[in-house]
C-alpha positions in Angstrom: -41.5 55.2 8.5 -43.9 52.7 7.2 -43.0 49.0 6.8 -43.4 49.4 3.0 -41.1 52.4 2.9 -38.5 50.7 5.0 -38.7 47.6 2.8 -38.4 49.8 -0.3 -35.3 51.4 1.2 -33.7 48.0 1.7 -34.4 46.9 -1.8 -32.9 50.2 -3.1 -29.7 49.6 -1.0 -29.4 46.0 -2.2 -29.8 47.2 -5.8 -27.2 49.9 -5.4 -24.8 47.5 -3.7 -25.2 45.0 -6.5 -24.1 47.7 -9.0 -20.6 47.4 -7.4 -20.2 43.9 -8.8 -19.6 42.6 -12.3 -21.5 39.4 -11.3 -23.3 38.0 -8.4 -23.4 34.2 -8.2 -25.9 32.4 -6.0 -24.2 29.7 -3.9 -25.4 27.2 -1.3 -24.0 29.5 1.4 -25.4 32.8 0.1 -24.1 34.8 -2.8 -20.7 35.7 -4.1 -20.1 39.1 -5.5 -17.4 39.4 -8.2 -15.6 42.6 -8.8 -13.4 43.1 -11.9 -11.1 45.7 -13.3 -9.6 45.4 -16.8 -8.7 41.7 -17.3 -8.4 40.7 -13.6 -10.6 39.9 -10.6 -10.2 42.7 -8.1 -12.3 41.2 -5.3 -14.6 38.4 -4.3 -17.2 39.2 -1.6 -19.4 36.9 0.5 -23.0 38.3 0.3 -26.1 37.3 2.1 -28.8 35.4 0.1 -30.8 38.7 -0.1 -28.6 39.7 -3.1 -30.1 38.7 -6.4 -28.1 36.9 -9.1 -26.4 39.2 -11.5 -25.3 37.9 -14.9 -21.6 38.4 -15.6 -20.9 41.8 -17.2 -17.5 40.9 -18.7 -15.4 37.9 -19.7 -13.4 37.8 -16.5 -16.5 37.9 -14.4 -18.0 35.1 -16.5 -14.9 33.0 -16.0 -15.0 33.6 -12.2 -18.7 32.8 -12.0 -18.2 29.5 -13.9 -15.3 28.5 -11.6 -17.3 29.4 -8.4 -20.1 27.2 -9.5 -17.7 24.4 -10.4 -16.2 24.6 -6.9 -19.7 24.4 -5.4 -20.2 21.2 -7.3 -16.8 19.8 -6.7 -14.6 20.7 -3.7 -11.6 19.4 -5.5 -11.9 21.9 -8.3 -8.8 24.2 -8.5 -9.3 27.8 -9.3 -7.4 29.4 -12.2 -8.3 33.0 -12.3 -6.4 36.2 -13.1 -6.2 38.0 -9.8 -5.2 41.6 -9.2 -1.9 42.1 -7.4 -3.1 43.5 -4.0 -2.1 43.5 -0.4 1.2 44.0 1.4 4.2 41.7 1.0 3.3 40.1 4.4 -0.3 39.6 3.4 0.7 38.0 0.1 3.1 35.7 2.0 0.2 34.6 4.3 -2.1 34.1 1.4 0.4 32.0 -0.5 0.8 29.8 2.6 -3.0 29.5 3.0 -3.3 28.6 -0.7 -1.0 25.6 -0.1 -3.3 24.1 2.5 -4.9 21.0 0.8 -8.6 20.6 0.6 -9.9 18.7 3.6 -7.3 20.0 5.9 -7.0 23.0 8.2 -4.2 24.9 9.9 -4.4 27.1 12.9 -3.5 30.8 12.9 -0.6 29.8 15.1 0.7 27.1 12.6 0.5 29.6 9.7 2.2 32.2 11.9 5.1 29.9 12.7 5.4 29.1 9.0 5.6 32.7 7.9 7.6 33.9 11.0 4.9 36.0 12.5 2.2 36.1 15.2 -1.2 34.5 15.1 -3.0 37.9 15.3 -1.2 39.2 12.3 -2.1 36.1 10.3 -5.7 36.6 11.4 -5.6 40.2 10.1 -4.2 39.0 6.8 -6.9 36.4 6.5 -9.5 39.1 7.2 -8.0 41.3 4.5 -8.2 38.5 1.9 -9.5 39.9 -1.4 -10.1 36.5 -2.9 -11.9 34.1 -0.5 -12.5 30.7 -2.0 -9.5 31.2 -4.4 -7.3 31.9 -1.4 -9.0 29.5 1.0 -8.8 31.4 4.3 -11.7 29.2 5.6 -9.0 26.5 6.0 -7.4 28.5 8.8 -9.0 28.0 12.3 -8.4 29.0 15.9 -6.6 26.6 18.2 -9.8 26.0 20.1 -12.4 26.2 17.3 -13.4 27.9 14.2 -11.9 31.3 14.9 -13.2 34.3 13.0 -13.9 34.6 9.3 -14.0 37.2 6.6 -12.9 40.0 8.9 -16.1 39.6 10.9 -16.4 39.3 14.7 -20.0 38.0 14.3 -19.3 34.8 16.4 -22.3 32.7 15.2 -23.7 34.6 12.2 -23.6 34.7 8.4 -19.9 34.7 7.8 -19.2 31.8 10.3 -22.0 29.9 8.6 -20.2 30.4 5.3 -17.0 29.0 6.9 -18.9 26.0 8.3 -20.5 25.3 4.9 -17.1 25.5 3.1 -15.3 23.3 5.6 -18.1 20.7 5.5 -18.2 20.9 1.7 -14.5 20.0 1.7 -15.0 17.0 4.0 -14.5 18.5 7.5 -17.8 17.7 9.0 -16.7 18.3 12.6 -16.9 22.0 12.1 -20.5 22.0 10.7 -22.3 22.8 14.0 -19.5 23.9 16.2 -20.2 27.2 18.0 -17.5 29.3 19.6 -19.7 31.0 22.1 -22.5 30.0 24.4 -25.9 31.3 23.4 
């Protein structure tokens, strides 16, 4: 396949993927895809910067896009969005605990697990299943020895961990900005 054909194929895949979102907001860490259904947000998705901005297609997406941009300008901004009721009872318990972590602070998976009466691995799985990153700030949960994983990815030093590093630094936790969890 020629380089042009391969490039064309990637553009088509990106265009098709962007159709899944009611809006795509450019952010300093990449892009954020917003999915809506009816009058609620159904999912927020971290996307690489290769995704083009997409104007909000409905009022809920417009509200979410505006709040994401406000958060990017002001880490103290508090989200107030209509979120779909998703996840298991356990996941919702973990997400409520994570939502109570103040800006500028982190908790380890073990600390959250102790709070909800569970195990760190189960908390990590609930974090990875978070439908509403930023709103439910799972980036504020770290491993006991470093950043831990992020957004359900095991890419130890790639895109998603760079998102986590940016978010923590944005919220005042600069010590995580360049921390790596593996040796290159």
